[in-house]
C-alpha positions in Angstrom: -54.4 38.1 -52.4 -50.6 37.8 -52.0 -49.9 37.7 -47.9 -46.4 38.8 -46.9 -44.9 38.7 -43.1 -42.2 41.3 -42.4 -40.4 42.7 -39.2 -39.6 46.3 -38.6 -37.2 47.9 -36.3 -38.1 51.3 -34.5 -34.2 52.2 -33.7 -33.7 54.7 -30.8 -30.4 56.5 -30.4 -31.2 58.7 -27.5 -34.3 60.4 -28.0 -34.1 59.9 -32.0 -35.7 57.2 -34.1 -34.0 56.1 -37.4 -36.3 56.5 -40.6 -35.4 55.3 -43.9 -36.7 56.2 -47.3 -37.5 53.3 -49.9 -36.1 53.5 -53.4 -38.3 54.2 -56.3 -40.7 51.5 -57.1 -43.1 50.6 -59.8 -45.7 50.3 -57.0 -46.3 54.0 -56.6 -48.1 53.6 -53.0 -44.5 52.7 -51.3 -42.2 54.3 -54.0 -40.0 56.7 -52.0 -42.1 56.5 -49.0 -40.4 56.4 -45.5 -40.5 53.3 -43.3 -39.0 51.6 -40.3 -36.0 49.3 -41.5 -36.5 45.6 -41.9 -37.9 43.0 -44.3 -39.3 39.5 -45.0 -39.1 36.7 -42.5 -37.6 33.7 -43.9 -38.9 30.0 -43.3 -37.9 28.8 -39.8 -36.7 32.3 -38.5 -38.0 33.7 -35.2 -39.3 37.4 -35.7 -36.0 38.7 -33.8 -33.8 36.5 -35.7 -35.2 37.9 -39.1 -35.1 41.5 -37.6 -31.3 41.1 -36.7 -30.7 39.6 -40.3 -32.4 42.3 -42.0 -30.8 45.1 -40.3 -27.4 43.5 -41.0 -28.5 43.2 -44.7 -29.9 46.7 -45.0 -27.8 49.0 -42.6 -24.7 46.9 -41.8 -26.2 47.4 -38.3 -26.6 45.1 -35.0 -28.8 46.8 -32.3 -27.5 46.7 -28.8 -31.2 45.5 -27.5 -34.3 44.5 -29.2 -37.3 44.9 -26.7 -40.3 42.7 -27.0 -43.0 43.4 -29.7 -44.5 46.9 -30.0 -47.3 46.1 -32.2 -48.5 44.3 -35.2 -50.1 45.9 -38.1 -52.0 44.0 -40.7 -52.5 46.5 -43.9 -54.1 45.7 -47.2 -52.4 47.5 -50.2 -53.7 47.0 -53.6 -51.5 44.2 -54.5 -50.8 42.4 -51.5 -51.6 41.9 -47.7 -48.9 43.0 -45.4 -48.5 41.8 -41.5 -45.6 44.0 -40.0 -44.4 43.0 -36.6 -42.5 45.9 -35.0 -40.1 46.1 -32.3 -38.2 49.0 -30.2 -34.6 48.4 -30.7 -31.9 50.6 -29.3 -28.4 51.5 -30.7 -25.2 53.4 -29.2 -24.5 54.8 -32.5 -26.0 56.6 -35.6 -23.1 55.0 -37.9 -25.4 53.0 -40.4 -24.6 52.2 -44.1 -27.7 52.5 -46.4 -27.5 49.3 -48.6 -31.2 49.5 -50.0 -32.6 52.8 -49.0 -32.2 56.3 -50.8 -31.9 58.2 -47.4 -32.4 58.4 -43.8 -33.2 60.6 -41.1 -32.9 60.5 -37.3 -35.9 62.3 -35.7 -37.4 63.0 -32.5 -41.0 61.6 -32.0 -42.3 65.1 -32.1 -41.1 65.5 -35.8 -41.6 61.9 -37.1 -45.0 62.9 -38.3 -43.5 65.4 -40.9 -42.4 62.4 -43.3 -44.0 61.0 -46.0 -44.6 57.4 -44.6 -45.8 54.1 -46.2 -49.4 53.5 -45.2 -48.6 50.4 -43.1 -46.2 52.1 -40.9 -48.4 55.0 -39.9 -50.0 53.1 -37.3 -46.8 52.6 -35.6 -46.0 56.3 -36.1 -49.3 57.1 -34.4 -48.5 54.6 -31.6 -45.3 56.2 -30.8 -46.8 59.7 -30.8 -49.5 58.6 -28.4 -47.2 56.8 -26.0 -44.8 59.5 -25.8 
């Protein structure tokens, strides 16, 4: 089974968190699902370097602060195994540009569970709710 290692940002602006919706995809289990922004690590990159690069590519966004690792999720999808390292990040603006996603929402933790999340992101959503 193919293994993919990615990083993800839980971006806070005040009490709200950025949630982004994936575009339509031939893999129905990730198509149009919500996720935390981020992406694949490139060879030789640290996790935080990869996160900064991905946020710039996906959102034209540079966080003002990236905290230490929140949690790592290993999830087996039907076609691949995903290892996702998630970090809390902080922003002083909601000004983003969607370069890869079809929509975005800024939600408080109490409203975050209402979205249709990609399966690998659900443990992160649950941890954020538990830690609230």
